SERO-4910 file (N, C-alpha, C, O; in steps of 0.05 Angstrom, whole numbers):
BEGIN
 pado doro    nc1    nc2    nc3   cac1   cac2   cac3    cc1    cc2    cc3    oc1    oc2    oc3
  Met    A    143    -39    179    148    -10    175    147    -23    143    127    -21    128
  Leu    A    168    -35    137    167    -45    111    142    -50     91    134    -39     70
  Leu    A    131    -71    107    101    -72     82     93    -56     80     79    -56     60
  Phe    A     90    -33     93     62     -8     99     81      7     65     74     11     41
  Arg    A    109     12     82    128     24     53    120      8     21    122     17     -2
  Trp    A    115     -8     27    113    -26      5     85    -23    -17     79    -14    -39
  Ala    A     72    -37      9     36    -14      8     32      9     -6     20      5    -27
  Met    A     38     31     -1     38     49     -2     52     50    -39     40     59    -58
  Leu    A     80     38    -41     84     45    -75     66     23    -86     73     22   -109
  Met    A     51     10    -83     37    -12    -90     15      5    -97     10      6   -121
  Leu    A     -1     19    -80    -24     35    -82    -25     59    -97    -46     68   -106
  Leu    A     -2     70    -99     13     89   -125     14     75   -147     -2     76   -166
  Leu    A     24     68   -146     31     41   -184     13     44   -187      9     58   -206
  Ala    A    -14     35   -172    -47     24   -185    -63     50   -192    -82     47   -208
  Ser    A    -58     81   -180    -70     97   -188    -58    109   -206    -71    127   -217
  Ala    A    -28    103   -218    -11    117   -240    -19     98   -260    -17    107   -283
  Val    A    -30     68   -259    -41     51   -280    -65     68   -288    -70     75   -311
  Cys    A    -82     75   -266   -109     70   -273   -107    104   -304   -111    105   -328
  Phe    A   -100    127   -283    -86    146   -298    -84    146   -336    -94    154   -357
  Ala    A    -63    132   -324    -43    112   -354    -68     99   -378    -70    101   -402
  Phe    A    -82     85   -360   -113     59   -372   -138     87   -387   -153     83   -406
  Tyr    A   -134    126   -365   -151    131   -379   -140    147   -397   -155    152   -416
  Ala    A   -116    159   -397    -93    164   -422    -99    153   -444   -102    163   -466
  Gly    A   -100    132   -439   -106    113   -465   -129    107   -481   -131    106   -505
  Thr    A   -151    103   -459   -169     98   -472   -205    127   -476   -224    131   -491
  Gly    A   -190    141   -441   -207    169   -456   -238    157   -431   -258    171   -428
  Gln    A   -234    135   -420   -258    129   -411   -245    146   -380   -223    149   -371
  Ala    A   -287    156   -368   -271    165   -335   -270    144   -318   -254    144   -299
  Arg    A   -283    129   -321   -284    114   -296   -261    108   -284   -260    106   -260
  Phe    A   -229    102   -308   -208     99   -301   -194    120   -280   -182    117   -259
  Lys    A   -202    146   -300   -189    179   -276   -202    172   -247   -187    178   -228
  Arg    A   -230    158   -239   -258    167   -215   -237    142   -203   -222    152   -187
  Tyr    A   -232    111   -208   -214    102   -202   -179    109   -192   -166     98   -174
  Gly    A   -175    125   -206   -140    138   -202   -139    155   -173   -126    155   -152
  Leu    A   -173    177   -186   -166    198   -170   -168    176   -119   -155    180    -99
  Ile    A   -196    154   -127   -203    140   -105   -181    130   -102   -173    135    -80
  Thr    A   -169    118   -113   -143    111   -107   -112    126    -89   -101    118    -68
  Leu    A   -109    141    -99    -93    171    -94   -109    169    -76   -109    147    -64
  Lys    A   -127    187    -67   -139    204    -49   -151    173    -30   -174    175    -24
  Trp    A   -143    158    -24   -145    140      2   -113    127     10   -102    116     29
  Thr    A   -109    133     -9    -62    130     -6    -57    149      8    -49    144     30
  Leu    A    -58    172      2    -55    199     14    -65    211     41    -54    227     57
  Ile    A    -94    195     43    -98    190     79    -91    168     94    -98    166    117
  Ala    A    -77    150     81    -74    128     93    -33    144    104    -26    143    128
  Ala    A    -18    153     86      1    161     78      8    178    108     21    170    127
  Phe    A     -3    200    105    -21    221    130    -15    209    155      5    213    169
  Ala    A    -44    187    161    -49    183    192    -26    168    197    -15    174    218
  Phe    A    -11    143    179     19    140    186     36    148    197     52    139    214
  Phe    A     31    176    181     72    192    191     65    204    217     81    207    235
  Ala    A     22    214    216     15    222    247     24    203    271     40    209    288
  Val    A     12    181    270     26    164    289     51    165    295     59    165    318
  Leu    A     77    167    263     97    166    278    104    185    288    121    180    305
  Ile    A     99    212    285    105    231    300     95    227    330    109    223    350
  Leu    A     61    231    328     61    232    360     78    204    382     83    201    406
  Glu    A     82    193    365    112    168    384    124    172    397    129    172    422
  Arg    A    138    185    361    172    205    371    166    231    399    183    232    416
  Leu    A    140    251    400    141    269    417    119    254    449    106    264    467
  Ala    A    126    225    441    118    220    470    135    201    484    130    195    507
***
């Protein structure tokens, strides 16, 4: 559980850094990297919480 929380925090931080690089340089590749990282982080988080909810119901 703690490992998952740290992984989510690090992925969100990586996404924020990519967006900061985009804001600083204006290069579209950093925006794309940030959106991809954010998308997969949110998908993983929703899947994790779905598993937690299913465990509570069972």
